[in-house]
PDB file of N, CA, C and O in Angstrom, chain B, residues numbered from 101:
ATOM      1  N   MET B 101      23.497  -0.293  10.373  1.00  0.00           N
ATOM      2  CA  MET B 101      22.876  -0.557   9.070  1.00  0.00           C
ATOM      3  C   MET B 101      21.962  -1.689   9.963  1.00  0.00           C
ATOM      4  O   MET B 101      22.269  -2.428  10.897  1.00  0.00           O
ATOM      5  N   LYS B 102      20.575  -1.444   9.153  1.00  0.00           N
ATOM      6  CA  LYS B 102      19.492  -2.274   9.233  1.00  0.00           C
ATOM      7  C   LYS B 102      19.284  -3.549   8.642  1.00  0.00           C
ATOM      8  O   LYS B 102      19.448  -3.295   7.449  1.00  0.00           O
ATOM      9  N   LEU B 103      19.085  -4.480   8.706  1.00  0.00           N
ATOM     10  CA  LEU B 103      19.139  -5.608   7.598  1.00  0.00           C
ATOM     11  C   LEU B 103      17.406  -5.826   7.278  1.00  0.00           C
ATOM     12  O   LEU B 103      16.464  -5.765   8.068  1.00  0.00           O
ATOM     13  N   LEU B 104      17.420  -6.034   6.148  1.00  0.00           N
ATOM     14  CA  LEU B 104      16.045  -6.002   5.440  1.00  0.00           C
ATOM     15  C   LEU B 104      15.723  -7.599   5.232  1.00  0.00           C
ATOM     16  O   LEU B 104      16.569  -8.367   4.775  1.00  0.00           O
ATOM     17  N   MET B 105      14.447  -7.997   5.608  1.00  0.00           N
ATOM     18  CA  MET B 105      14.236  -9.575   5.671  1.00  0.00           C
ATOM     19  C   MET B 105      12.735  -9.551   4.518  1.00  0.00           C
ATOM     20  O   MET B 105      11.833  -8.719   4.625  1.00  0.00           O
ATOM     21  N   TRP B 106      12.766 -10.403   3.709  1.00  0.00           N
ATOM     22  CA  TRP B 106      11.457 -10.498   3.233  1.00  0.00           C
ATOM     23  C   TRP B 106      11.168 -11.870   2.750  1.00  0.00           C
ATOM     24  O   TRP B 106      12.088 -12.675   2.613  1.00  0.00           O
ATOM     25  N   LYS B 107       9.941 -12.177   2.486  1.00  0.00           N
ATOM     26  CA  LYS B 107       9.409 -13.441   2.218  1.00  0.00           C
ATOM     27  C   LYS B 107       7.904 -13.280   1.632  1.00  0.00           C
ATOM     28  O   LYS B 107       7.082 -12.462   2.045  1.00  0.00           O
ATOM     29  N   PRO B 108       7.701 -14.236   0.572  1.00  0.00           N
ATOM     30  CA  PRO B 108       6.566 -14.120   0.041  1.00  0.00           C
ATOM     31  C   PRO B 108       5.232 -14.139   1.013  1.00  0.00           C
ATOM     32  O   PRO B 108       5.303 -14.740   2.085  1.00  0.00           O
ATOM     33  N   ILE B 109       3.990 -13.457   0.614  1.00  0.00           N
ATOM     34  CA  ILE B 109       3.252 -13.618   1.184  1.00  0.00           C
ATOM     35  C   ILE B 109       1.913 -14.122   0.483  1.00  0.00           C
ATOM     36  O   ILE B 109       0.938 -14.289   1.215  1.00  0.00           O
ATOM     37  N   SER B 110       1.802 -14.356  -0.770  1.00  0.00           N
ATOM     38  CA  SER B 110       0.815 -14.979  -1.356  1.00  0.00           C
ATOM     39  C   SER B 110       1.372 -15.961  -2.249  1.00  0.00           C
ATOM     40  O   SER B 110       0.556 -16.276  -3.114  1.00  0.00           O
ATOM     41  N   SER B 111       2.639 -16.641  -2.354  1.00  0.00           N
ATOM     42  CA  SER B 111       3.018 -17.242  -3.299  1.00  0.00           C
ATOM     43  C   SER B 111       2.197 -19.158  -3.468  1.00  0.00           C
ATOM     44  O   SER B 111       2.253 -19.968  -4.393  1.00  0.00           O
ATOM     45  N   ASP B 112       1.583 -19.212  -2.227  1.00  0.00           N
ATOM     46  CA  ASP B 112       0.826 -19.978  -2.353  1.00  0.00           C
ATOM     47  C   ASP B 112      -0.685 -20.330  -2.532  1.00  0.00           C
ATOM     48  O   ASP B 112      -1.315 -21.387  -2.515  1.00  0.00           O
ATOM     49  N   ARG B 113      -1.114 -18.600  -2.765  1.00  0.00           N
ATOM     50  CA  ARG B 113      -2.239 -18.199  -3.225  1.00  0.00           C
ATOM     51  C   ARG B 113      -2.214 -17.496  -4.388  1.00  0.00           C
ATOM     52  O   ARG B 113      -2.097 -16.272  -4.320  1.00  0.00           O
ATOM     53  N   PRO B 114      -2.311 -18.104  -5.577  1.00  0.00           N
ATOM     54  CA  PRO B 114      -1.886 -17.148  -6.850  1.00  0.00           C
ATOM     55  C   PRO B 114      -3.194 -15.803  -6.419  1.00  0.00           C
ATOM     56  O   PRO B 114      -4.099 -15.828  -5.585  1.00  0.00           O
ATOM     57  N   VAL B 115      -2.839 -14.903  -7.243  1.00  0.00           N
ATOM     58  CA  VAL B 115      -4.006 -13.503  -7.038  1.00  0.00           C
ATOM     59  C   VAL B 115      -4.316 -13.338  -8.700  1.00  0.00           C
ATOM     60  O   VAL B 115      -3.488 -13.567  -9.582  1.00  0.00           O
ATOM     61  N   ASN B 116      -5.364 -12.997  -8.856  1.00  0.00           N
ATOM     62  CA  ASN B 116      -5.858 -12.823 -10.451  1.00  0.00           C
ATOM     63  C   ASN B 116      -5.796 -11.294 -10.826  1.00  0.00           C
ATOM     64  O   ASN B 116      -5.790 -10.375 -10.007  1.00  0.00           O
ATOM     65  N   THR B 117      -5.770 -11.224 -11.590  1.00  0.00           N
ATOM     66  CA  THR B 117      -5.862  -9.397 -12.139  1.00  0.00           C
ATOM     67  C   THR B 117      -7.045  -9.440 -13.197  1.00  0.00           C
ATOM     68  O   THR B 117      -7.638 -10.394 -13.699  1.00  0.00           O
ATOM     69  N   ASP B 118      -7.199  -7.837 -13.386  1.00  0.00           N
ATOM     70  CA  ASP B 118      -8.112  -8.230 -14.603  1.00  0.00           C
ATOM     71  C   ASP B 118      -7.255  -7.695 -15.698  1.00  0.00           C
ATOM     72  O   ASP B 118      -6.028  -7.787 -15.698  1.00  0.00           O
ATOM     73  N   ASN B 119      -7.977  -7.123 -16.643  1.00  0.00           N
ATOM     74  CA  ASN B 119      -7.351  -6.957 -18.051  1.00  0.00           C
ATOM     75  C   ASN B 119      -6.396  -5.793 -18.066  1.00  0.00           C
ATOM     76  O   ASN B 119      -5.534  -5.634 -18.930  1.00  0.00           O
ATOM     77  N   THR B 120      -6.624  -4.954 -16.996  1.00  0.00           N
ATOM     78  CA  THR B 120      -5.540  -3.599 -16.497  1.00  0.00           C
ATOM     79  C   THR B 120      -4.355  -4.145 -15.824  1.00  0.00           C
ATOM     80  O   THR B 120      -3.385  -3.394 -15.721  1.00  0.00           O
ATOM     81  N   GLY B 121      -4.283  -5.328 -15.352  1.00  0.00           N
ATOM     82  CA  GLY B 121      -3.401  -5.621 -14.365  1.00  0.00           C
ATOM     83  C   GLY B 121      -3.064  -5.182 -12.765  1.00  0.00           C
ATOM     84  O   GLY B 121      -2.078  -5.309 -12.039  1.00  0.00           O
ATOM     85  N   ARG B 122      -4.768  -4.444 -12.565  1.00  0.00           N
ATOM     86  CA  ARG B 122      -4.945  -4.627 -10.912  1.00  0.00           C
ATOM     87  C   ARG B 122      -5.533  -5.710 -10.710  1.00  0.00           C
ATOM     88  O   ARG B 122      -6.226  -6.485 -11.370  1.00  0.00           O
ATOM     89  N   PHE B 123      -4.983  -5.612  -9.257  1.00  0.00           N
ATOM     90  CA  PHE B 123      -5.619  -7.018  -8.689  1.00  0.00           C
ATOM     91  C   PHE B 123      -5.822  -6.798  -6.980  1.00  0.00           C
ATOM     92  O   PHE B 123      -5.253  -5.856  -6.427  1.00  0.00           O
ATOM     93  N   THR B 124      -6.515  -7.569  -6.359  1.00  0.00           N
ATOM     94  CA  THR B 124      -6.653  -7.277  -4.822  1.00  0.00           C
ATOM     95  C   THR B 124      -5.992  -8.683  -4.135  1.00  0.00           C
ATOM     96  O   THR B 124      -5.733  -9.750  -4.691  1.00  0.00           O
ATOM     97  N   ALA B 125      -5.851  -8.356  -2.982  1.00  0.00           N
ATOM     98  CA  ALA B 125      -5.484  -9.551  -2.042  1.00  0.00           C
ATOM     99  C   ALA B 125      -5.671  -9.570  -0.517  1.00  0.00           C
ATOM    100  O   ALA B 125      -5.148  -8.782   0.271  1.00  0.00           O
ATOM    101  N   ARG B 126      -6.269 -10.308  -0.301  1.00  0.00           N
ATOM    102  CA  ARG B 126      -7.015 -10.116   1.552  1.00  0.00           C
ATOM    103  C   ARG B 126      -5.715 -10.908   2.393  1.00  0.00           C
ATOM    104  O   ARG B 126      -5.480 -12.115   2.432  1.00  0.00           O
ATOM    105  N   LEU B 127      -4.990  -9.812   3.026  1.00  0.00           N
ATOM    106  CA  LEU B 127      -3.693 -10.654   3.688  1.00  0.00           C
ATOM    107  C   LEU B 127      -3.982 -10.184   5.426  1.00  0.00           C
ATOM    108  O   LEU B 127      -3.673  -9.078   5.870  1.00  0.00           O
ATOM    109  N   GLY B 128      -4.731 -11.455   6.365  1.00  0.00           N
ATOM    110  CA  GLY B 128      -5.293 -10.991   7.281  1.00  0.00           C
ATOM    111  C   GLY B 128      -3.865 -11.236   8.756  1.00  0.00           C
ATOM    112  O   GLY B 128      -4.093 -11.207   9.966  1.00  0.00           O
ATOM    113  N   ASN B 129      -2.666 -11.430   8.162  1.00  0.00           N
ATOM    114  CA  ASN B 129      -1.771 -11.696   9.214  1.00  0.00           C
ATOM    115  C   ASN B 129      -0.789 -10.735   9.503  1.00  0.00           C
ATOM    116  O   ASN B 129       0.201 -10.886  10.218  1.00  0.00           O
ATOM    117  N   LEU B 130      -1.249  -9.436   8.707  1.00  0.00           N
ATOM    118  CA  LEU B 130       0.086  -8.468   9.111  1.00  0.00           C
ATOM    119  C   LEU B 130      -0.018  -7.928  10.229  1.00  0.00           C
ATOM    120  O   LEU B 130      -0.973  -8.377  10.863  1.00  0.00           O
ATOM    121  N   LYS B 131       0.580  -7.124  10.765  1.00  0.00           N
ATOM    122  CA  LYS B 131       1.152  -6.438  12.221  1.00  0.00           C
ATOM    123  C   LYS B 131       1.283  -5.069  11.903  1.00  0.00           C
ATOM    124  O   LYS B 131       1.510  -4.807  10.722  1.00  0.00           O
ATOM    125  N   ALA B 132       1.189  -4.158  12.696  1.00  0.00           N
ATOM    126  CA  ALA B 132       1.433  -2.732  12.620  1.00  0.00           C
ATOM    127  C   ALA B 132       2.951  -2.340  12.671  1.00  0.00           C
ATOM    128  O   ALA B 132       3.579  -2.445  13.725  1.00  0.00           O
ATOM    129  N   GLY B 133       3.553  -1.867  11.464  1.00  0.00           N
ATOM    130  CA  GLY B 133       5.101  -1.631  11.453  1.00  0.00           C
ATOM    131  C   GLY B 133       5.264  -2.367  10.093  1.00  0.00           C
ATOM    132  O   GLY B 133       6.050  -1.795   9.338  1.00  0.00           O
ATOM    133  N   GLU B 134       4.790  -3.323   9.687  1.00  0.00           N
ATOM    134  CA  GLU B 134       5.264  -4.129   8.810  1.00  0.00           C
ATOM    135  C   GLU B 134       5.258  -3.589   7.220  1.00  0.00           C
ATOM    136  O   GLU B 134       4.476  -2.683   6.931  1.00  0.00           O
ATOM    137  N   ARG B 135       5.749  -3.904   6.647  1.00  0.00           N
ATOM    138  CA  ARG B 135       6.368  -3.090   5.042  1.00  0.00           C
ATOM    139  C   ARG B 135       5.549  -4.356   3.887  1.00  0.00           C
ATOM    140  O   ARG B 135       5.353  -5.554   4.094  1.00  0.00           O
ATOM    141  N   VAL B 136       5.327  -3.802   3.088  1.00  0.00           N
ATOM    142  CA  VAL B 136       4.730  -5.004   2.113  1.00  0.00           C
ATOM    143  C   VAL B 136       4.973  -4.260   0.429  1.00  0.00           C
ATOM    144  O   VAL B 136       4.771  -3.054   0.287  1.00  0.00           O
ATOM    145  N   SER B 137       5.239  -4.782  -0.284  1.00  0.00           N
ATOM    146  CA  SER B 137       5.459  -4.563  -1.999  1.00  0.00           C
ATOM    147  C   SER B 137       4.938  -5.532  -2.544  1.00  0.00           C
ATOM    148  O   SER B 137       4.795  -6.561  -1.883  1.00  0.00           O
ATOM    149  N   ALA B 138       4.549  -5.480  -3.769  1.00  0.00           N
ATOM    150  CA  ALA B 138       3.986  -6.970  -4.676  1.00  0.00           C
ATOM    151  C   ALA B 138       5.376  -6.549  -6.091  1.00  0.00           C
ATOM    152  O   ALA B 138       5.965  -5.513  -6.400  1.00  0.00           O
ATOM    153  N   ILE B 139       5.404  -7.896  -6.577  1.00  0.00           N
ATOM    154  CA  ILE B 139       5.857  -8.258  -8.003  1.00  0.00           C
ATOM    155  C   ILE B 139       5.154  -9.165  -8.284  1.00  0.00           C
ATOM    156  O   ILE B 139       4.921 -10.090  -7.505  1.00  0.00           O
ATOM    157  N   ALA B 140       4.567  -9.046  -9.744  1.00  0.00           N
ATOM    158  CA  ALA B 140       3.721  -9.658 -10.436  1.00  0.00           C
ATOM    159  C   ALA B 140       5.053 -10.721 -11.424  1.00  0.00           C
ATOM    160  O   ALA B 140       6.010 -10.124 -11.919  1.00  0.00           O
ATOM    161  N   ILE B 141       4.934 -12.089 -11.568  1.00  0.00           N
ATOM    162  CA  ILE B 141       5.349 -12.820 -12.248  1.00  0.00           C
ATOM    163  C   ILE B 141       4.565 -13.889 -12.997  1.00  0.00           C
ATOM    164  O   ILE B 141       3.839 -14.746 -12.494  1.00  0.00           O
ATOM    165  N   HIS B 142       4.818 -13.706 -14.199  1.00  0.00           N
ATOM    166  CA  HIS B 142       4.025 -14.393 -15.149  1.00  0.00           C
ATOM    167  C   HIS B 142       4.956 -15.038 -16.672  1.00  0.00           C
ATOM    168  O   HIS B 142       5.751 -14.583 -17.495  1.00  0.00           O
ATOM    169  N   PRO B 143       4.365 -16.155 -16.430  1.00  0.00           N
ATOM    170  CA  PRO B 143       5.187 -17.092 -17.499  1.00  0.00           C
ATOM    171  C   PRO B 143       5.210 -16.487 -18.906  1.00  0.00           C
ATOM    172  O   PRO B 143       6.259 -16.487 -19.549  1.00  0.00           O
ATOM    173  N   GLN B 144       4.182 -16.020 -19.352  1.00  0.00           N
ATOM    174  CA  GLN B 144       4.120 -15.529 -20.295  1.00  0.00           C
ATOM    175  C   GLN B 144       5.086 -13.824 -21.031  1.00  0.00           C
ATOM    176  O   GLN B 144       5.811 -13.550 -21.988  1.00  0.00           O
ATOM    177  N   TYR B 145       4.578 -13.230 -20.046  1.00  0.00           N
ATOM    178  CA  TYR B 145       4.763 -11.685 -19.946  1.00  0.00           C
ATOM    179  C   TYR B 145       5.925 -11.231 -18.906  1.00  0.00           C
ATOM    180  O   TYR B 145       6.122 -10.030 -18.720  1.00  0.00           O
ATOM    181  N   GLY B 146       6.672 -12.199 -18.247  1.00  0.00           N
ATOM    182  CA  GLY B 146       7.642 -12.302 -17.183  1.00  0.00           C
ATOM    183  C   GLY B 146       7.513 -11.532 -15.798  1.00  0.00           C
ATOM    184  O   GLY B 146       6.496 -11.427 -15.113  1.00  0.00           O
ATOM    185  N   THR B 147       8.569 -11.102 -15.584  1.00  0.00           N
ATOM    186  CA  THR B 147       8.595  -9.918 -14.192  1.00  0.00           C
ATOM    187  C   THR B 147       8.139  -8.547 -14.209  1.00  0.00           C
ATOM    188  O   THR B 147       8.532  -7.857 -15.150  1.00  0.00           O
ATOM    189  N   SER B 148       7.345  -7.998 -13.300  1.00  0.00           N
ATOM    190  CA  SER B 148       7.265  -6.432 -13.297  1.00  0.00           C
ATOM    191  C   SER B 148       8.238  -5.785 -12.287  1.00  0.00           C
ATOM    192  O   SER B 148       8.792  -6.479 -11.434  1.00  0.00           O
ATOM    193  N   GLU B 149       8.384  -4.842 -12.357  1.00  0.00           N
ATOM    194  CA  GLU B 149       8.831  -3.690 -11.643  1.00  0.00           C
ATOM    195  C   GLU B 149       8.048  -4.088 -10.089  1.00  0.00           C
ATOM    196  O   GLU B 149       6.856  -4.378  -9.987  1.00  0.00           O
ATOM    197  N   PRO B 150       9.019  -4.019  -8.966  1.00  0.00           N
ATOM    198  CA  PRO B 150       8.068  -3.845  -7.671  1.00  0.00           C
ATOM    199  C   PRO B 150       7.467  -2.726  -7.576  1.00  0.00           C
ATOM    200  O   PRO B 150       7.724  -1.634  -8.083  1.00  0.00           O
ATOM    201  N   ALA B 151       6.220  -3.238  -6.537  1.00  0.00           N
ATOM    202  CA  ALA B 151       5.548  -1.858  -6.384  1.00  0.00           C
ATOM    203  C   ALA B 151       6.342  -0.762  -5.382  1.00  0.00           C
ATOM    204  O   ALA B 151       7.406  -1.068  -4.845  1.00  0.00           O
ATOM    205  N   TYR B 152       5.746   0.462  -5.206  1.00  0.00           N
ATOM    206  CA  TYR B 152       6.322   1.134  -3.885  1.00  0.00           C
ATOM    207  C   TYR B 152       5.746   0.213  -2.779  1.00  0.00           C
ATOM    208  O   TYR B 152       4.844  -0.590  -3.017  1.00  0.00           O
ATOM    209  N   PRO B 153       6.421   0.399  -1.316  1.00  0.00           N
ATOM    210  CA  PRO B 153       6.155  -0.454  -0.221  1.00  0.00           C
ATOM    211  C   PRO B 153       4.895   0.292   0.412  1.00  0.00           C
ATOM    212  O   PRO B 153       4.545   1.446   0.168  1.00  0.00           O
ATOM    213  N   ALA B 154       4.468  -0.350   1.021  1.00  0.00           N
ATOM    214  CA  ALA B 154       3.037   0.378   1.847  1.00  0.00           C
ATOM    215  C   ALA B 154       3.472   0.217   3.248  1.00  0.00           C
ATOM    216  O   ALA B 154       4.235  -0.741   3.375  1.00  0.00           O
ATOM    217  N   LEU B 155       3.258   0.765   4.179  1.00  0.00           N
ATOM    218  CA  LEU B 155       3.552   0.941   5.398  1.00  0.00           C
ATOM    219  C   LEU B 155       2.140   0.044   6.194  1.00  0.00           C
ATOM    220  O   LEU B 155       1.038   0.438   5.813  1.00  0.00           O
ATOM    221  N   ILE B 156       2.139  -0.958   7.115  1.00  0.00           N
ATOM    222  CA  ILE B 156       0.740  -1.133   7.800  1.00  0.00           C
ATOM    223  C   ILE B 156       0.896  -0.259   8.987  1.00  0.00           C
ATOM    224  O   ILE B 156       1.947   0.124   9.501  1.00  0.00           O
ATOM    225  N   ARG B 157      -0.106  -0.053   9.273  1.00  0.00           N
ATOM    226  CA  ARG B 157      -0.727   1.112  10.248  1.00  0.00           C
ATOM    227  C   ARG B 157      -1.944   0.655  11.388  1.00  0.00           C
ATOM    228  O   ARG B 157      -2.940   0.409  10.708  1.00  0.00           O
ATOM    229  N   PRO B 158      -2.149   0.520  12.326  1.00  0.00           N
ATOM    230  CA  PRO B 158      -3.088   0.179  13.203  1.00  0.00           C
ATOM    231  C   PRO B 158      -4.167   0.994  12.754  1.00  0.00           C
ATOM    232  O   PRO B 158      -4.004   2.058  12.156  1.00  0.00           O
ATOM    233  N   ILE B 159      -5.175   0.536  13.019  1.00  0.00           N
ATOM    234  CA  ILE B 159      -6.646   1.381  12.601  1.00  0.00           C
ATOM    235  C   ILE B 159      -6.736   2.177  14.242  1.00  0.00           C
ATOM    236  O   ILE B 159      -6.102   1.725  15.195  1.00  0.00           O
ATOM    237  N   ARG B 160      -7.384   3.072  14.317  1.00  0.00           N
ATOM    238  CA  ARG B 160      -7.190   3.739  15.453  1.00  0.00           C
ATOM    239  C   ARG B 160      -8.390   4.514  15.166  1.00  0.00           C
ATOM    240  O   ARG B 160      -8.696   5.126  14.142  1.00  0.00           O
ATOM    241  N   ASN B 161      -9.282   4.304  16.749  1.00  0.00           N
ATOM    242  CA  ASN B 161     -11.298   4.988  16.458  1.00  0.00           C
ATOM    243  C   ASN B 161     -10.647   6.220  17.229  1.00  0.00           C
ATOM    244  O   ASN B 161      -9.919   6.351  18.214  1.00  0.00           O
ATOM    245  N   TYR B 162     -11.263   7.060  16.302  1.00  0.00           N
ATOM    246  CA  TYR B 162     -11.347   8.650  16.962  1.00  0.00           C
ATOM    247  C   TYR B 162     -12.566   9.017  17.547  1.00  0.00           C
ATOM    248  O   TYR B 162     -12.703  10.136  18.040  1.00  0.00           O
TER     249      TYR B 162
END
């Protein structure tokens, strides 16, 4: 069994959303093979469901 660890990647830098809930964030310290997901926490609206995880892949020149 593989133990999965997680940590917040943007807790010190709040991310703004538009009126439909879409957001963007620049994360420059990710490495190939890492997985990321997102959960929104809002004091008035509560906590969202987690987003599907994304796998970080290296950029290859073809």
